[in-house]
TITITOR-23203 format. One line per field, with one value per residue (C-alpha): residue number from 1; residue in three letters; y, z, x. Coordinates in steps of 0.2 Angstrom, whole numbers. Each point is the difference from the previous one (the first is absolute). Example, Ala and Ser with C-alpha at 12.3 -4.5 7.8 and 13.67 -1.06 7.14 Angstrom:
k: [1/2];
r: [ALA/SER];
y: [-22/17];
z: [39/-3];
x: [62/6];
This chain:
k: [1/2/3/4/5/6/7/8/9/10/11/12/13/14/15/16/17/18/19/20/21/22/23/24/25/26/27/28/29/30/31/32/33/34/35/36/37/38/39/40/41/42/43/44/45/46/47/48/49/50/51/52/53/54/55/56/57/58/59/60/61/62/63/64/65/66/67/68/69/70/71/72/73/74/75/76/77/78/79/80/81/82/83/84/85/86/87/88/89/90/91/92/93/94/95/96/97/98/99/100/101/102/103/104/105/106/107/108/109/110/111/112/113/114/115/116/117/118/119/120/121/122/123/124/125/126/127/128/129/130/131/132/133/134/135/136/137/138/139/140/141/142/143/144/145/146/147/148/149/150/151/152/153/154/155/156/157/158/159/160/161/162/163/164/165/166/167/168/169/170/171/172/173/174/175/176/177/178/179/180/181/182/183/184/185/186/187/188/189/190/191/192/193/194/195/196/197/198/199/200/201/202/203/204/205/206/207/208/209/210/211/212/213/214/215/216/217/218/219/220/221/222/223/224/225/226/227/228/229/230/231/232/233/234/235/236/237/238/239/240/241/242/243/244/245/246/247/248/249/250/251/252/253/254/255/256/257/258/259/260/261/262/263/264/265/266/267/268/269/270/271/272/273/274/275/276/277/278/279/280/281/282/283/284/285/286/287/288/289/290/291/292/293/294/295/296/297/298/299/300/301/302/303/304/305/306/307/308/309/310/311/312/313/314/315/316/317/318/319/320/321/322/323/324/325/326/327/328/329/330/331/332/333/334/335/336/337/338/339/340/341/342/343/344/345/346/347/348/349/350/351/352/353/354/355/356/357/358/359/360/361/362/363/364/365/366/367/368/369/370/371/372/373/374/375/376/377/378/379/380/381/382/383/384/385/386/387/388/389/390/391/392/393/394/395/396/397/398/399/400/401/402/403/404/405/406/407/408/409/410/411/412/413/414/415/416/417/418/419/420/421/422/423/424/425/426/427/428/429/430/431/432/433/434/435/436/437/438/439/440/441/442/443/444/445/446/447/448/449/450/451/452/453/454/455/456/457/458/459/460/461/462/463/464/465/466/467/468/469/470/471/472/473/474/475/476/477/478/479/480/481/482/483/484/485/486/487/488/489/490/491/492/493/494/495/496/497/498/499/500/501/502/503/504/505/506/507/508/509/510/511/512/513/514/515/516/517/518/519/520/521/522/523/524/525/526/527/528/529/530/531/532/533/534/535/536/537/538/539/540/541/542/543/544/545/546/547/548/549/550/551/552/553/554/555/556/557/558/559/560/561/562/563/564/565/566/567/568/569/570/571/572/573/574/575/576/577/578/579/580/581/582/583/584/585/586/587/588/589/590/591/592/593/594/595/596/597/598/599/600/601/602/603/604/605/606/607/608/609/610/611/612/613];
r: [UNK/UNK/UNK/UNK/UNK/UNK/UNK/UNK/UNK/UNK/UNK/UNK/UNK/UNK/UNK/UNK/UNK/UNK/UNK/UNK/UNK/UNK/UNK/UNK/UNK/UNK/UNK/UNK/UNK/UNK/UNK/UNK/UNK/UNK/UNK/UNK/UNK/UNK/UNK/UNK/UNK/UNK/UNK/UNK/UNK/UNK/UNK/UNK/UNK/UNK/UNK/UNK/UNK/UNK/UNK/UNK/UNK/UNK/UNK/UNK/UNK/UNK/UNK/UNK/UNK/UNK/UNK/UNK/UNK/UNK/UNK/UNK/UNK/UNK/UNK/UNK/UNK/UNK/UNK/UNK/UNK/UNK/UNK/UNK/UNK/UNK/UNK/UNK/UNK/UNK/UNK/UNK/UNK/UNK/UNK/UNK/UNK/UNK/UNK/UNK/UNK/UNK/UNK/UNK/UNK/UNK/UNK/UNK/UNK/UNK/UNK/UNK/UNK/UNK/UNK/UNK/UNK/UNK/UNK/UNK/UNK/UNK/UNK/UNK/UNK/UNK/UNK/UNK/UNK/UNK/UNK/UNK/UNK/UNK/UNK/UNK/UNK/UNK/UNK/UNK/UNK/UNK/UNK/UNK/UNK/UNK/UNK/UNK/UNK/UNK/UNK/UNK/UNK/UNK/UNK/UNK/UNK/UNK/UNK/UNK/UNK/UNK/UNK/UNK/UNK/UNK/UNK/UNK/UNK/UNK/UNK/UNK/UNK/UNK/UNK/UNK/UNK/UNK/UNK/UNK/UNK/UNK/UNK/UNK/UNK/UNK/UNK/UNK/UNK/UNK/UNK/UNK/UNK/UNK/UNK/UNK/UNK/UNK/UNK/UNK/UNK/UNK/UNK/UNK/UNK/UNK/UNK/UNK/UNK/UNK/UNK/UNK/UNK/UNK/UNK/UNK/UNK/UNK/UNK/UNK/UNK/UNK/UNK/UNK/UNK/UNK/UNK/UNK/UNK/UNK/UNK/UNK/UNK/UNK/UNK/UNK/UNK/UNK/UNK/UNK/UNK/UNK/UNK/UNK/UNK/UNK/UNK/UNK/UNK/UNK/UNK/UNK/UNK/UNK/UNK/UNK/UNK/UNK/UNK/UNK/UNK/UNK/UNK/UNK/UNK/UNK/UNK/UNK/UNK/UNK/UNK/UNK/UNK/UNK/UNK/UNK/UNK/UNK/UNK/UNK/UNK/UNK/UNK/UNK/UNK/UNK/UNK/UNK/UNK/UNK/UNK/UNK/UNK/UNK/UNK/UNK/UNK/UNK/UNK/UNK/UNK/UNK/UNK/UNK/UNK/UNK/UNK/UNK/UNK/UNK/UNK/UNK/UNK/UNK/UNK/UNK/UNK/UNK/UNK/UNK/UNK/UNK/UNK/UNK/UNK/UNK/UNK/UNK/UNK/UNK/UNK/UNK/UNK/UNK/UNK/UNK/UNK/UNK/UNK/UNK/UNK/UNK/UNK/UNK/UNK/UNK/UNK/UNK/UNK/UNK/UNK/UNK/UNK/UNK/UNK/UNK/UNK/UNK/UNK/UNK/UNK/UNK/UNK/UNK/UNK/UNK/UNK/UNK/UNK/UNK/UNK/UNK/UNK/UNK/UNK/UNK/UNK/UNK/UNK/UNK/UNK/UNK/UNK/UNK/UNK/UNK/UNK/UNK/UNK/UNK/UNK/UNK/UNK/UNK/UNK/UNK/UNK/UNK/UNK/UNK/UNK/UNK/UNK/UNK/UNK/UNK/UNK/UNK/UNK/UNK/UNK/UNK/UNK/UNK/UNK/UNK/UNK/UNK/UNK/UNK/UNK/UNK/UNK/UNK/UNK/UNK/UNK/UNK/UNK/UNK/UNK/UNK/UNK/UNK/UNK/UNK/UNK/UNK/UNK/UNK/UNK/UNK/UNK/UNK/UNK/UNK/UNK/UNK/UNK/UNK/UNK/UNK/UNK/UNK/UNK/UNK/UNK/UNK/UNK/UNK/UNK/UNK/UNK/UNK/UNK/UNK/UNK/UNK/UNK/UNK/UNK/UNK/UNK/UNK/UNK/UNK/UNK/UNK/UNK/UNK/UNK/UNK/UNK/UNK/UNK/UNK/UNK/UNK/UNK/UNK/UNK/UNK/UNK/UNK/UNK/UNK/UNK/UNK/UNK/UNK/UNK/UNK/UNK/UNK/UNK/UNK/UNK/UNK/UNK/UNK/UNK/UNK/UNK/UNK/UNK/UNK/UNK/UNK/UNK/UNK/UNK/UNK/UNK/UNK/UNK/UNK/UNK/UNK/UNK/UNK/UNK/UNK/UNK/UNK/UNK/UNK/UNK/UNK/UNK/UNK/UNK/UNK/UNK/UNK/UNK/UNK/UNK/UNK/UNK/UNK/UNK/UNK/UNK/UNK/UNK/UNK/UNK/UNK/UNK/UNK/UNK/UNK/UNK/UNK/UNK/UNK/UNK/UNK/UNK/UNK/UNK/UNK/UNK/UNK/UNK/UNK/UNK/UNK/UNK/UNK/UNK/UNK/UNK/UNK/UNK/UNK/UNK/UNK/UNK/UNK/UNK/UNK/UNK/UNK/UNK/UNK/UNK/UNK/UNK/UNK/UNK/UNK/UNK/UNK/UNK/UNK/UNK/UNK/UNK/UNK/UNK/UNK/UNK];
y: [-132/-10/-11/15/8/-15/4/19/16/11/6/1/-18/-7/8/-7/-17/-1/6/-12/-15/6/3/-17/-8/10/-5/-18/1/8/-14/-13/9/1/-18/-5/11/-8/-18/6/7/-16/-11/10/1/-19/-5/12/-4/-19/-2/13/-8/-17/7/8/-16/-11/13/-1/-19/1/11/-12/-14/12/2/-19/-1/13/-10/-16/9/7/-18/-6/14/-8/10/-13/7/17/-8/-12/15/9/-15/-2/18/0/-16/8/15/-12/-10/17/7/-18/0/18/-4/-15/11/12/-11/-5/-12/-19/1/12/-10/-16/9/6/-18/-6/14/-5/-18/4/12/-12/-14/12/4/-19/-7/14/12/-11/-13/12/-5/14/-11/3/16/-10/1/-12/1/16/-9/-8/16/9/-14/0/19/0/-13/9/16/-8/-8/17/9/-14/3/19/-3/-5/18/7/-12/8/17/-5/-6/17/9/-10/5/18/-1/-8/14/13/-9/0/18/4/-10/9/17/-4/-6/15/12/-8/0/18/5/-9/8/18/-3/-5/16/11/-8/2/18/4/-7/9/16/-1/-4/11/15/-2/-1/16/10/-3/11/12/2/4/12/9/2/7/12/5/4/10/10/4/8/-15/1/-12/-15/-14/-17/-16/-10/-16/-14/-10/13/10/13/3/2/13/9/1/6/14/4/1/12/11/1/5/14/6/1/11/10/3/7/12/4/8/15/1/1/13/10/-2/5/16/4/-2/11/14/-1/1/14/10/-2/17/-10/-4/-18/-8/-18/-6/-17/-6/10/16/1/9/-12/12/18/10/18/7/-8/7/17/1/-9/0/-15/-3/1/-18/6/14/-6/6/-9/-15/-2/1/-13/-12/2/-2/-15/-9/3/-6/-16/-4/3/-10/-15/1/4/-4/18/9/18/11/19/12/19/7/17/4/15/1/5/18/-2/2/-10/-14/-14/-16/-15/-14/-17/-12/-17/-15/-8/-15/5/-14/-12/8/-6/17/12/18/12/12/17/11/17/7/19/4/17/10/-12/1/19/0/-11/12/15/-10/-3/18/6/-12/4/19/-2/-12/13/14/-10/-4/18/2/-17/3/16/-10/-13/13/8/-16/-4/17/-4/-17/6/14/14/11/-3/-14/-11/-11/-19/1/13/-11/-15/10/6/-18/-5/15/-5/-18/7/12/-15/-10/15/4/-18/0/16/-7/-16/10/11/-15/-10/15/2/-18/0/15/-4/18/-3/-9/-14/-4/-18/-9/-18/-6/-17/-7/-6/18/2/-16/6/17/-9/-12/14/12/-12/-13/11/4/-18/-5/13/-6/-19/-4/-11/9/-11/9/-12/6/-14/12/-3/18/2/18/10/16/12/13/-7/13/-3/-19/2/10/-14/-14/10/2/-18/-6/14/-6/-18/6/10/-14/-15/-3/-3/-17/0/-2/10/-6/11/-10/7/-13/0/-11/-1/18/8/5/-5/9/-10/8/-14/2/-10/15/2/-1/9/-5/-5/16/11/-9/5/19/1/8/12/19/10/-15/-1/-18/-2/3/-13/-13/-10/7/17/10/18/8/-10/-14/11/9/-16/-6/16/-2/-18/4/15/-13/-11/-13/-8/-2/-13/-3/-17/-2/-11/8/-4/-9/14/9/-1/14/-5/13/-5/11/-3/-3/14];
z: [-153/-11/-5/-3/-11/-12/-4/0/1/4/18/-2/-7/15/13/-9/-1/18/6/-12/8/17/-5/-8/16/10/-13/2/19/-2/-11/12/15/-10/-4/18/6/-12/6/18/-4/-9/14/13/-11/-4/18/8/-13/1/19/5/-11/8/18/-4/-6/14/13/-8/0/19/3/-9/12/15/-7/0/18/4/-10/10/16/-6/-4/17/8/-6/-17/-12/-15/2/4/-15/-12/7/-2/-18/-5/9/-9/-17/5/6/-16/-10/9/0/-19/-1/11/-11/-15/8/9/-9/11/2/19/-1/-12/10/16/-10/-6/18/6/-14/5/19/-2/-11/12/14/-9/-4/17/11/-7/-12/14/13/9/6/14/10/5/11/19/8/-14/6/5/-17/-9/8/-5/-18/-1/6/-12/-15/4/3/-17/-9/10/-6/-18/3/5/-18/-5/13/-8/-17/7/7/-17/-8/14/-4/-19/5/10/-15/-11/12/0/-20/0/12/-11/-16/9/7/-17/-9/13/-1/-19/-1/13/-10/-16/8/8/-16/-8/14/-2/-19/2/12/-12/-14/9/7/-16/-10/11/0/-19/0/14/-7/-16/10/13/-14/-7/17/2/-18/4/16/-10/-12/14/6/-17/-8/-17/-7/9/-11/4/-7/-10/7/-13/11/0/-14/13/9/-16/-6/17/0/-18/4/15/-10/-13/14/7/-16/-2/18/-4/-15/9/15/-11/-8/14/12/-10/-4/19/2/-14/7/17/-6/-11/15/11/-14/-2/19/1/-14/7/6/14/16/1/16/5/18/8/16/11/-10/-7/-17/-14/-14/-2/-16/-2/1/17/7/-7/7/16/4/1/18/-2/6/17/0/12/-11/-15/9/7/-17/-7/14/-3/-19/2/12/-12/-15/9/5/-17/-8/11/-1/-18/-8/-7/0/4/7/-4/14/1/15/6/4/1/-11/7/-2/10/-14/1/-14/-5/-7/-7/8/-9/12/-6/9/-8/6/2/-9/10/17/3/5/-8/-6/-4/-15/2/-15/5/-14/3/-1/10/-15/-2/18/-1/-15/9/15/-12/-8/16/6/-17/1/18/-4/-15/10/14/-12/-7/17/3/-17/1/17/-8/-15/11/11/-16/-7/16/-1/-17/4/15/-10/11/-14/-9/-7/-14/-13/0/-14/10/16/-10/-6/18/6/-14/5/18/-4/-9/14/13/-11/-2/19/4/-11/7/18/-5/-8/16/11/-10/0/19/3/-11/9/17/1/14/11/3/18/4/15/5/-5/0/-17/4/0/-18/-4/9/-9/-17/4/5/-14/-15/6/-5/-17/-3/3/-12/-14/4/5/14/12/13/13/11/14/6/8/18/4/-7/-1/-14/2/-12/-5/1/-12/-14/2/-2/-15/-8/4/-5/-17/-3/6/-11/-15/3/2/-16/-11/8/-10/9/9/3/16/9/15/12/12/14/5/13/-5/5/7/-14/-4/-17/-8/-15/-11/-13/-12/-14/-12/-18/5/-7/-15/2/-9/11/16/-2/1/11/14/-12/3/-15/-11/-8/-3/-16/5/-12/10/14/17/-6/16/4/14/14/0/-1/16/8/-4/7/16/3/-4/12/13/-4/-9/-16/-13/-14/-13/-7/-14/-14/-14/2/17/12/9/17/9/15/12/13/15/15/17/12];
x: [229/12/-15/-11/14/-1/-18/-1/11/-15/-1/-19/-1/11/-11/-16/8/4/-17/-8/8/-4/-18/-1/5/-13/-13/4/0/-17/-7/7/-9/-17/2/3/-14/-12/5/-2/-18/-5/6/-9/-16/-1/4/-12/-14/2/2/-12/-14/4/0/-17/-7/7/-7/-17/1/4/-15/-12/7/-4/-17/-2/6/-14/-13/4/-2/-17/-5/4/-9/-17/-1/4/-8/9/17/-2/-4/15/11/-5/4/16/5/-4/11/14/1/0/15/8/-1/5/16/4/0/12/13/15/9/-3/-1/-14/-10/3/-7/-15/-4/1/-12/-12/0/-1/-15/-10/4/-6/-16/-4/4/-6/-12/-10/-2/-4/-16/-11/-7/16/-8/-12/1/11/13/9/17/1/-5/15/12/-5/0/18/6/-8/8/17/-1/-4/14/12/-6/3/18/3/-4/13/13/-4/2/17/6/-5/9/16/-3/-1/16/8/-6/6/17/0/-4/14/12/-5/1/18/6/-7/7/17/0/-5/13/13/-5/-1/17/7/-8/7/18/-1/-6/14/13/-8/-1/18/8/-11/2/19/-1/-10/9/18/-3/-10/13/12/-12/-2/19/1/-14/9/15/-10/-8/17/4/9/-9/12/-7/-6/-9/5/-13/-7/-2/-12/-14/-8/-8/16/9/-13/1/19/0/-12/10/16/-9/-6/17/7/-14/3/19/-4/-14/11/14/-13/-11/13/3/-18/-5/13/-7/-18/6/8/-15/-12/11/0/-19/-3/13/-8/-18/-8/-9/9/4/7/4/3/2/-8/11/-4/17/0/5/-4/-6/-1/5/-18/-2/16/-4/-18/2/18/13/-5/-19/-3/6/-13/-14/-14/6/5/-17/-7/12/-4/-19/2/12/-12/-15/10/5/-18/-7/14/-3/-19/-3/17/1/17/-5/-13/-4/-4/1/10/4/18/12/16/17/-5/-16/-12/-16/0/-13/7/-8/11/3/7/7/8/16/10/18/10/11/-4/-18/-5/-12/1/-13/0/-10/-4/-7/-11/-2/-19/1/-6/-15/-4/1/-12/-12/0/-3/-14/-8/1/-7/-14/-3/-1/-11/-12/0/-4/-14/-7/-7/-9/-7/-7/-9/-5/-8/-9/-7/-6/-9/-9/-5/-6/-10/-8/6/6/-17/-10/8/-7/2/13/9/-1/7/14/4/0/12/11/-1/6/15/3/0/12/12/-1/4/14/7/-2/9/14/2/-1/13/12/-3/4/16/7/-8/-4/-13/13/-13/-2/2/-8/-5/-17/-9/-3/-17/-6/5/-9/-16/1/2/-15/-12/5/-2/-13/-15/8/4/-18/-7/11/-4/18/4/13/9/11/10/11/13/13/-5/1/17/6/10/10/-8/-13/-18/-7/13/-1/-19/2/12/-11/-16/8/3/-17/-9/10/-6/-18/2/7/-10/-17/-16/-1/19/10/12/10/11/11/10/13/14/15/18/1/-9/-18/-7/-15/-6/-14/-6/-14/-8/0/6/18/15/10/19/6/-11/4/18/-4/-15/10/10/-3/-7/-1/-17/-6/-10/-18/-6/11/-8/5/4/5/4/11/-8/12/15/-7/-3/18/8/-10/5/18/-1/-5/15/-11/-2/-14/-2/-13/-5/-13/-6/-10/-19/2/4/14/8/10/11/6/14/3/12/-9/4];
């Protein structure tokens, strides 16, 4: 590190210099490896090419000698002309491969053997083949023929042994080449190993010394940070002249310590002020506020809470049950969506026994320095709004009920006019009656939906629940809407995958809810579109999904499709009446959930989730 300090004071430059040296060593080792592999490849290639070519030529030369042996045998088998022709051809092949071998061999011994073979084969040809008398095949000369044939074959075999000697020489060359390759490989491996060991040693020395160089000021910095964390804001770090980066870091830390020292002096009184202000704000709130820990010990409660519920309200079983439920829900939502609170309307009695309705906001808070959590509850009194909603529902129910009787009479009267019972009417009068009848049917449907919705809200009919199989509901929907779908050229597909699962509820009201959804899909799906109704059982629940390829619902309208008495703009795609509000009330009456998903111009999906019985 002392040598590095001579050239640079920058920590970054020192790291760069050290790694550059290591990389340079590795680069040289790689170049050396590539060079030795090249030598290895060239040696193998040259040896294999040269020796393989010589072996091929010698082997063919030996084959031509074997053919000469065969031609001699043919001659001595009383076919002189054929044998002589074969001998001439094999002789030409021999001298071709003899010349080819001479061109390829590189040693003096091989050339000497080839010269000897040439002399011997020429001598053999002149002394034996050219002087061969065809009359030896005549009768009475069999013993002499046998002796001459043996001598000729022996001479040719002797010449062929020279080929084997050349093969032995090339085998020796191959062994020498293998030994050379082994030497090159060992030398390269040892050299690369030495270079790599040197690089490792240098890297180890560099890493050890450099890490010590880096860790020393960082250790000092860590100790100083620990002192600052303990509240000693007077702590300062000494500057290191050998490193620009450490100097800059130490300087910034010292500035931070100075600022923290000033901030700590100013912040304490400010925290006390904010704490007091928060307590006054909470105490002055009209809404009841309560904070408890995990053991339901009261950490904070304002005056409004104590006056309405009493100081010992958390020990009340009814209130405690509500707090446990809201605390659990707030915890789940906080983990799943990272939201801090959830609003829910609950019904509860105050300490005087009066029925109250509150919009509860629950939020989880971490209690400092304890690792525990606390829950803050804010009770927003909505009793008067609930009462107004009840009065509104009663008023609408009464008005709707009062409208039902005259509407029935009006419908009957229109029917009498339409059937001509009160007298014949003209075509214009009939068109007017039909128009009035359509208005009557719309008004009658609206009154029916209002009465049905009011009845569901109050559960005036005390709906009777019983277990029934979901597939019966699927069969009913399929039978009811199949014909209507065909008439409107819409593809309707009803799939039941519930395996005869049962739900606890009222069959008639569930039919009404699903009917509403399927009817809406048919209404807002153009001709040629598709509607799928899937009944699925999954994880202890039954899901009913109604999907269509209709006009869809805009994001703004999608937020309020289930709202009661909220008129969606008729010009907006997917405009709906009270049908979805009625469906939502029925589903919630069955302890279920209903959700809507849609994309404008691409269709909508309504999903119902019901618990399995």
